C-alpha positions as CSV (number, residue, x, y, z in Angstrom):
1,X,-9.5,20.3,-8.2
2,X,-9.5,18.1,-11.2
3,X,-12.0,14.9,-11.2
4,X,-10.3,11.9,-10.6
5,X,-10.9,9.3,-13.8
6,X,-13.3,6.4,-13.9
7,X,-11.3,3.8,-12.5
8,X,-10.7,0.9,-15.4
9,X,-9.5,-2.7,-15.0
10,X,-6.1,-3.1,-16.3
11,X,-6.9,-6.3,-18.1
12,X,-9.3,-7.5,-20.7
13,X,-11.7,-10.6,-20.3
14,X,-11.0,-13.6,-22.5
15,X,-13.1,-16.3,-20.6
16,X,-16.0,-16.0,-18.5
17,X,-18.0,-18.2,-15.8
18,X,-21.5,-18.1,-15.6
19,X,-23.3,-16.7,-12.7
20,X,-26.7,-17.7,-11.2
21,X,-29.2,-15.6,-9.3
22,X,-31.2,-17.0,-6.9
23,X,-34.5,-16.0,-5.5
24,X,-34.8,-14.9,-1.9
25,X,-36.9,-18.0,-1.1
26,X,-34.5,-20.3,-2.1
27,X,-31.5,-18.7,-0.4
28,X,-33.3,-19.1,2.8
29,X,-33.9,-22.7,2.4
30,X,-30.0,-23.7,1.6
31,X,-29.0,-21.3,4.5
32,X,-30.9,-23.3,7.0
33,X,-30.0,-26.3,6.3
34,X,-26.1,-25.0,6.2
35,X,-26.9,-24.1,9.8
36,X,-26.8,-20.6,8.9
37,X,-22.9,-20.8,8.2
38,X,-21.9,-19.3,4.5
39,X,-18.8,-21.7,4.9
40,X,-21.4,-24.9,4.6
41,X,-22.9,-23.4,0.9
42,X,-22.8,-25.0,-2.1
43,X,-20.9,-22.4,-4.5
44,X,-23.7,-22.5,-7.3
45,X,-26.0,-20.6,-4.6
46,X,-23.7,-18.1,-4.5
47,X,-24.0,-14.8,-6.6
48,X,-21.2,-12.9,-5.3
49,X,-18.3,-14.3,-3.3
50,X,-16.5,-12.4,-1.0
51,X,-16.0,-15.6,1.3
52,X,-12.3,-15.0,0.9
53,X,-9.4,-13.4,-1.6
54,X,-7.3,-16.8,-0.4
55,X,-6.9,-18.8,-3.9
56,X,-10.5,-17.2,-5.8
57,X,-8.4,-15.0,-8.4
58,X,-7.6,-15.4,-11.8
59,X,-5.0,-16.0,-13.3
60,X,-3.0,-14.3,-16.3
61,X,-2.4,-15.4,-20.1
62,X,1.0,-15.5,-19.0
63,X,0.4,-17.8,-15.8
64,X,-1.7,-20.6,-17.8
65,X,1.1,-20.7,-20.6
66,X,2.7,-21.4,-18.0
67,X,0.7,-24.6,-16.5
68,X,1.3,-25.6,-20.2
69,X,5.2,-26.0,-19.9
70,X,5.2,-27.0,-15.8
71,X,7.8,-29.9,-15.1
72,X,6.1,-32.8,-13.8
73,X,9.3,-34.0,-12.5
74,X,9.1,-35.8,-9.0
75,X,12.5,-34.0,-7.8
76,X,14.5,-31.1,-9.1
77,X,11.9,-30.1,-11.6
78,X,12.5,-26.6,-13.8
79,X,9.4,-25.4,-12.5
80,X,10.9,-25.6,-9.1
81,X,14.1,-24.1,-10.3
82,X,12.1,-20.7,-11.4
83,X,9.7,-21.0,-8.4
84,X,12.9,-21.2,-5.9
85,X,15.0,-18.6,-7.9
86,X,11.9,-15.9,-7.6
87,X,11.8,-16.6,-3.4
88,X,15.3,-16.8,-3.0
89,X,15.6,-13.3,-4.6
90,X,12.7,-11.9,-2.9
91,X,13.3,-12.8,0.6
92,X,17.0,-13.0,0.4
93,X,16.8,-16.6,2.1
94,X,18.8,-19.5,1.2
95,X,16.7,-22.0,2.0
96,X,13.6,-22.5,0.6
97,X,11.0,-25.0,1.0
98,X,7.3,-25.6,-1.2
99,X,4.0,-26.7,0.4
100,X,0.7,-26.7,-0.8
101,X,-0.3,-23.9,0.9
102,X,0.3,-21.5,3.8
103,X,-1.3,-23.4,6.7
104,X,0.8,-26.7,5.9
105,X,4.1,-24.2,6.3
106,X,2.8,-23.4,9.3
107,X,1.7,-26.5,10.8
108,X,5.4,-27.6,9.8
109,X,7.4,-24.3,11.3
110,X,4.8,-24.1,14.8
111,X,5.0,-27.8,15.0
112,X,8.5,-27.7,15.8
113,X,8.9,-24.4,17.4
114,X,5.8,-24.5,19.5
115,X,5.1,-26.1,22.1
116,X,3.7,-26.3,25.9
117,X,5.0,-23.1,27.9
118,X,5.9,-21.2,25.0
119,X,4.7,-18.1,23.5
120,X,3.9,-16.5,20.1
121,X,3.6,-12.6,19.6
122,X,2.1,-11.1,16.8
123,X,0.7,-7.6,15.6
124,X,-2.2,-10.1,15.5
125,X,-2.5,-14.2,14.8
126,X,-4.2,-15.3,11.6
127,X,-7.0,-17.7,12.7
128,X,-5.3,-21.0,10.9
129,X,-1.8,-19.3,12.5
130,X,-3.6,-19.1,15.8
131,X,-4.9,-22.7,15.2
132,X,-1.7,-24.2,14.4
133,X,0.2,-22.6,17.1
134,X,-2.5,-23.4,19.9
135,X,-2.6,-27.1,18.7
136,X,0.8,-27.5,19.8
137,X,-0.1,-26.3,23.2
138,X,1.5,-23.1,22.9
139,X,-0.3,-19.4,23.9
140,X,-0.7,-16.9,20.7
141,X,-0.9,-13.4,21.9
142,X,-1.8,-10.3,20.0
143,X,-0.4,-7.2,20.3
144,X,-1.7,-4.6,17.5
145,X,-1.1,-1.2,17.3
146,X,-3.0,0.9,20.2
147,X,-4.0,3.1,17.1
148,X,-5.6,-0.2,15.9
149,X,-9.1,0.1,18.6
150,X,-10.1,3.1,16.4
151,X,-11.9,2.0,13.8
152,X,-12.8,5.4,12.6
153,X,-9.3,7.4,13.0
154,X,-7.5,7.9,9.4
155,X,-4.1,6.2,11.0
156,X,-2.3,4.8,8.3
157,X,-0.6,2.0,9.5
158,X,-3.1,0.2,11.8
159,X,-1.6,-3.3,11.3
160,X,1.4,-2.3,13.5
161,X,2.9,-3.8,16.4
162,X,2.4,-2.1,19.6
163,X,6.4,-1.8,20.7
164,X,5.7,-1.6,24.3
165,X,3.3,-4.2,24.8
166,X,5.7,-6.6,23.0
167,X,8.9,-5.2,25.0
168,X,6.6,-5.6,28.4
169,X,5.8,-9.1,27.4
170,X,9.1,-10.3,26.5
171,X,10.4,-8.8,29.9
172,X,7.7,-10.7,31.6
173,X,7.7,-14.0,30.3
174,X,11.4,-14.5,29.4
175,X,13.0,-14.1,25.7
176,X,13.7,-17.8,26.3
177,X,9.6,-18.8,26.5
178,X,8.6,-16.2,23.4
179,X,8.9,-19.2,20.8
180,X,9.1,-16.1,17.9
181,X,7.6,-13.0,16.8
182,X,4.8,-13.2,13.7
183,X,4.4,-10.0,11.4
184,X,1.3,-10.3,9.6
185,X,1.8,-7.9,6.2
186,X,-0.8,-6.7,5.8
187,X,-2.9,-7.5,9.3
188,X,-5.6,-9.6,7.8
189,X,-7.5,-10.2,11.3
190,X,-7.1,-6.3,12.3
191,X,-8.9,-5.1,9.1
192,X,-6.3,-6.0,6.3
193,X,-4.6,-2.9,7.7
194,X,-0.9,-2.3,6.4
195,X,2.6,-2.6,8.7
196,X,5.2,0.5,8.0
197,X,8.4,0.1,7.5
198,X,9.4,2.3,10.8
199,X,7.5,-0.2,12.8
200,X,8.9,-3.1,10.9
201,X,12.2,-1.8,11.8
202,X,11.6,-1.5,15.5
203,X,10.4,-4.9,15.6
204,X,13.5,-6.0,14.2
205,X,15.6,-4.3,16.4
206,X,13.6,-5.9,19.8
207,X,14.0,-9.3,18.3
208,X,17.9,-8.4,18.1
209,X,18.0,-7.3,21.6
210,X,16.6,-10.0,22.9
211,X,17.4,-12.7,20.3
212,X,14.2,-13.6,19.0
213,X,12.9,-15.4,16.1
214,X,11.0,-13.4,13.7
215,X,8.8,-14.2,11.1
216,X,7.0,-12.6,8.7
217,X,3.5,-13.7,6.9
218,X,4.0,-12.1,3.8
219,X,1.1,-13.4,1.9
220,X,0.2,-10.2,1.1
221,X,3.6,-8.4,0.9
222,X,2.9,-6.4,-2.5
223,X,-0.1,-4.7,-1.0
224,X,1.7,-4.1,2.1
225,X,4.6,-2.4,-0.2
226,X,1.8,-0.4,-1.6
227,X,0.7,1.6,1.4
228,X,4.4,1.9,2.3
229,X,5.4,3.5,-0.7
230,X,2.2,5.8,-0.3
231,X,2.4,6.5,3.0
232,X,5.7,6.9,4.2
233,X,7.7,10.0,2.3
234,X,11.0,8.2,2.5
235,X,9.7,5.2,-0.1
236,X,8.0,7.1,-2.6
237,X,10.3,6.8,-4.9
238,X,10.9,2.8,-4.6
239,X,9.9,-0.1,-6.7
240,X,7.2,-2.2,-4.7
241,X,9.6,-5.3,-5.4
242,X,12.2,-3.3,-3.5
243,X,10.1,-2.5,-0.5
244,X,9.3,-6.1,-0.1
245,X,12.6,-7.3,-0.3
246,X,13.6,-4.8,2.0
247,X,10.8,-6.1,4.7
248,X,11.4,-9.9,3.6
249,X,15.2,-9.2,4.4
250,X,14.5,-8.1,8.5
251,X,13.1,-11.9,8.7
252,X,14.9,-15.2,9.9
253,X,11.9,-16.9,8.6
254,X,9.5,-16.0,5.4
255,X,6.0,-17.9,5.7
256,X,3.7,-17.1,2.8
257,X,0.2,-18.6,1.1
258,X,0.7,-18.0,-2.4
259,X,-3.0,-18.3,-2.9
260,X,-3.0,-14.2,-2.4
261,X,0.0,-12.4,-4.0
262,X,1.2,-15.3,-5.6
263,X,-1.7,-14.9,-7.6
264,X,-2.5,-18.7,-7.6
265,X,-5.3,-21.2,-6.9
266,X,-3.1,-23.5,-4.9
267,X,0.4,-23.0,-3.2
268,X,2.7,-21.8,-0.4
269,X,6.4,-21.1,0.7
270,X,8.4,-21.3,3.5
271,X,12.0,-20.0,3.3
272,X,14.3,-19.6,6.2
273,X,18.0,-18.2,6.7
274,X,18.9,-21.3,9.2
275,X,20.4,-24.2,8.0
276,X,19.6,-26.4,10.9
277,X,15.6,-25.4,11.2
278,X,15.6,-25.7,7.2
279,X,17.0,-29.6,7.8
280,X,14.2,-30.1,10.6
281,X,11.5,-28.6,8.7
282,X,12.4,-30.6,5.1
283,X,12.0,-33.7,7.5
284,X,8.3,-32.9,8.7
285,X,8.0,-31.7,4.8
286,X,8.6,-35.1,3.2
287,X,6.4,-37.0,5.8
288,X,3.8,-35.0,5.3
289,X,3.7,-32.9,2.1
290,X,6.1,-34.7,-0.5
291,X,9.8,-34.1,-1.6
292,X,11.5,-31.0,-1.2
293,X,11.2,-29.8,-5.0
294,X,7.1,-29.9,-5.0
295,X,5.8,-29.9,-1.4
296,X,2.7,-31.3,-2.2
297,X,1.9,-29.3,-5.7
298,X,2.3,-30.0,-9.2
299,X,5.1,-28.6,-11.8
300,X,2.5,-26.6,-13.5
301,X,1.3,-25.1,-9.7
302,X,5.0,-23.8,-9.0
303,X,5.6,-22.2,-13.0
304,X,2.4,-20.1,-12.3
305,X,3.1,-19.4,-8.5
306,X,6.8,-18.0,-9.9
307,X,4.9,-16.0,-12.7
308,X,2.7,-14.7,-10.4
309,X,5.1,-13.0,-7.5
310,X,6.7,-11.3,-10.7
311,X,3.4,-10.1,-12.0
312,X,2.2,-9.2,-8.4
313,X,4.5,-5.9,-8.5
314,X,2.7,-4.5,-11.5
315,X,2.4,-0.6,-10.7
316,X,-0.9,-0.9,-12.7
317,X,-2.0,-4.3,-11.4
318,X,-1.9,-2.8,-7.5
319,X,-3.1,0.5,-8.4
320,X,-6.1,-1.2,-9.5
321,X,-6.0,-3.4,-6.7
322,X,-5.8,-1.1,-4.0
323,X,-8.1,1.5,-5.5
324,X,-11.1,-0.7,-6.4
325,X,-11.3,-2.3,-2.8
326,X,-11.4,1.3,-1.6
327,X,-14.0,2.0,-3.5
328,X,-16.3,-0.4,-2.4
329,X,-15.0,1.2,1.3
330,X,-16.1,4.5,0.0
331,X,-19.1,3.8,-1.0
332,X,-20.3,1.9,1.5
333,X,-19.1,4.5,3.8
334,X,-20.6,7.1,2.0
335,X,-24.2,5.0,2.6
336,X,-23.9,4.8,6.6
337,X,-22.6,1.9,6.5
338,X,-19.7,1.7,9.5
339,X,-16.5,0.4,7.6
340,X,-13.1,-0.1,9.4
341,X,-11.2,2.7,8.2
342,X,-8.9,3.8,6.3
343,X,-10.0,0.6,3.7
344,X,-7.3,-2.1,3.5
345,X,-6.0,-4.0,0.7
346,X,-7.7,-6.7,0.3
347,X,-11.0,-6.3,2.0
348,X,-13.8,-4.2,3.1
349,X,-14.5,-4.8,6.9
350,X,-17.7,-3.9,8.2
351,X,-18.5,-3.1,12.1
352,X,-21.3,-5.1,12.4
353,X,-21.4,-4.5,15.9
354,X,-22.4,-0.8,15.2
355,X,-24.6,-1.8,12.4
356,X,-26.5,-3.7,14.9
357,X,-26.2,-2.4,17.8
358,X,-29.2,-3.6,19.4
359,X,-27.8,-7.1,19.0
360,X,-25.5,-8.0,22.0
361,X,-22.1,-9.5,21.3
362,X,-23.1,-13.2,22.7
363,X,-25.6,-13.7,19.7
364,X,-22.7,-12.8,17.2
365,X,-23.6,-9.5,15.0
366,X,-21.5,-10.7,12.9
367,X,-22.7,-13.7,11.7
368,X,-26.1,-12.0,11.6
369,X,-24.4,-9.9,9.1
370,X,-23.4,-12.8,6.9
371,X,-26.6,-14.2,6.7
372,X,-28.3,-11.1,5.8
373,X,-26.4,-10.4,3.1
374,X,-26.4,-13.9,1.5
375,X,-30.2,-13.6,2.1
376,X,-30.5,-10.2,0.3
377,X,-28.2,-10.6,-2.4
378,X,-26.7,-13.9,-2.9
379,X,-23.3,-12.6,-1.3
380,X,-21.1,-14.6,0.4
381,X,-18.5,-13.4,3.1
382,X,-17.6,-13.9,6.6
383,X,-17.4,-12.6,10.2
384,X,-14.1,-11.8,11.9
385,X,-15.5,-11.5,15.3
386,X,-16.2,-13.4,17.9
387,X,-17.2,-16.2,15.9
388,X,-13.8,-16.8,14.6
389,X,-11.8,-14.9,17.5
390,X,-14.1,-15.3,20.6
391,X,-13.3,-17.8,23.6
392,X,-15.2,-18.9,26.8
393,X,-14.3,-18.7,30.3
394,X,-14.4,-21.6,32.7
395,X,-18.0,-20.4,33.3
396,X,-18.8,-21.2,29.5
397,X,-19.3,-17.3,29.1
398,X,-17.7,-15.6,26.0
399,X,-15.1,-13.8,26.0
400,X,-15.6,-11.1,22.8
401,X,-13.5,-10.1,20.3
402,X,-12.2,-7.3,20.4
403,X,-14.3,-6.1,16.9
404,X,-17.6,-7.4,15.9
405,X,-16.6,-6.9,11.9
406,X,-17.6,-9.0,8.7
407,X,-14.8,-8.8,6.1
408,X,-16.0,-8.7,2.5
409,X,-12.7,-10.1,0.7
410,X,-12.5,-9.0,-3.1
411,X,-11.0,-11.5,-5.2
412,X,-8.2,-10.7,-7.2
413,X,-9.2,-9.7,-11.2
414,X,-12.3,-11.5,-10.7
415,X,-15.0,-9.0,-10.5
416,X,-15.6,-6.1,-12.8
417,X,-16.9,-2.6,-11.0
418,X,-20.6,-3.2,-11.9
419,X,-20.5,-6.5,-9.6
420,X,-19.1,-4.0,-6.7
421,X,-22.0,-1.5,-7.4
422,X,-24.2,-4.7,-6.5
423,X,-23.1,-5.3,-3.6
424,X,-22.9,-1.5,-2.8
425,X,-26.3,-1.6,-3.4
426,X,-27.6,-4.7,-1.6
427,X,-26.4,-2.7,1.5
428,X,-29.8,-0.7,1.0
429,X,-31.6,-3.6,2.0
430,X,-29.4,-4.1,4.8
431,X,-29.8,-0.7,6.4
432,X,-33.3,-1.0,6.7
433,X,-32.5,-4.3,9.4
434,X,-30.8,-2.5,11.2
435,X,-33.3,-2.7,14.2
436,X,-33.1,-6.1,14.6
437,X,-32.6,-7.4,18.5
438,X,-32.0,-11.4,17.9
439,X,-28.8,-12.9,16.3
440,X,-27.6,-16.4,16.2
441,X,-26.3,-19.2,18.8
442,X,-24.2,-22.2,18.2
443,X,-25.7,-25.6,17.9
444,X,-22.7,-27.4,16.8
445,X,-18.6,-26.3,16.7
446,X,-15.3,-28.3,16.4
447,X,-12.4,-27.7,18.9
448,X,-10.5,-25.3,16.4
449,X,-11.5,-22.9,13.7
450,X,-14.9,-23.3,14.6
451,X,-16.4,-20.6,12.0
452,X,-15.2,-23.1,9.1
453,X,-17.7,-25.6,10.3
454,X,-20.1,-24.3,13.3
455,X,-23.7,-24.7,12.7
456,X,-25.6,-22.0,14.3
457,X,-29.8,-21.4,15.1
458,X,-31.6,-18.3,15.0
459,X,-32.5,-16.7,18.5
């Protein structure tokens, strides 16, 4: 069997940014000051930052060149026209609005169609999506595929929607009470897992049969296209961009944080087929984001976004992107670290509940792991478990999340293989801590998105 070649980055480095390694005693002090929440750390105190892949990537020389020619006109800028044409081609939708990031687009859309007694169905709502929905008084219901419950199986599309449960929810609740169906691709909160074209078609058919709005959250649509091409034989010879266009064409609304597969540090998009909905969204956009041809963005941001939405479908880039993330997951799994399998496109998810089996979910084993990774190696990442998604019942007892995961999100075109190998090595120290019996308790939290600003103390 021919040995696979070493994966080399399909780019060369033109500019560098220094990183500072600190001592464990120093990190212990600043983590305590941050209330054991890595979100509250200063970036200068972080060596390898895997907190998120959102807006943390490196832009290309073409994007930086685009920054220099960005048109900063308030209305009708050339950079807006460039971005609008790219998004129209990618989504097939006639009505496009720019926003400063994805959650701004979510706030506008879900603020309009949500509200008390309304329900949203999704393969899995991401944290900001859920918060924007619940803020309106609506209910967000997750219907992930049954296969997603088994973190170790080889099922290729664990990001899928459970179609039987979806139809049952529609029938039981009444289609008039369903505000929208949201397909998040890839499915971030379910481990960055992809959605199949077959599942997308079936969801579209159910939405059409019950006259429901279908929203595609396409912030990682290029990564999802990669998995469709390589795991669904009918798409083996289609381009990644053609696959994305086919997925997007099924939607009534397309929403995106361009800070992921737009390859930019800031920016978002809201696109739709309905002129009536567009006019309603436009009114809210102007109030909060800016005029319709800049939406809270500088012209240079829109220029870089338009270029990034082309570059992201480059076959060499996508192969490197998916394969390098997979490398991290394979190396950790080989060490015995319980990793959600198969590895997703943008991140590796560690099953903290299995890793720290002695720590009860009420003490947040995922938060234990994110703190230990920072203490041992200066690595910052995020808990995707009961801190992020857990609820409390009327007796103040925790209703835990389905999984207690920790996400190692890999920024695009930022770290080399040596950095990733360093992360793998730090897990040797982590594996020596698995007999821990105590975790953390929350001592301060906001009503929404508590994982961003909550503070903890050791038990």
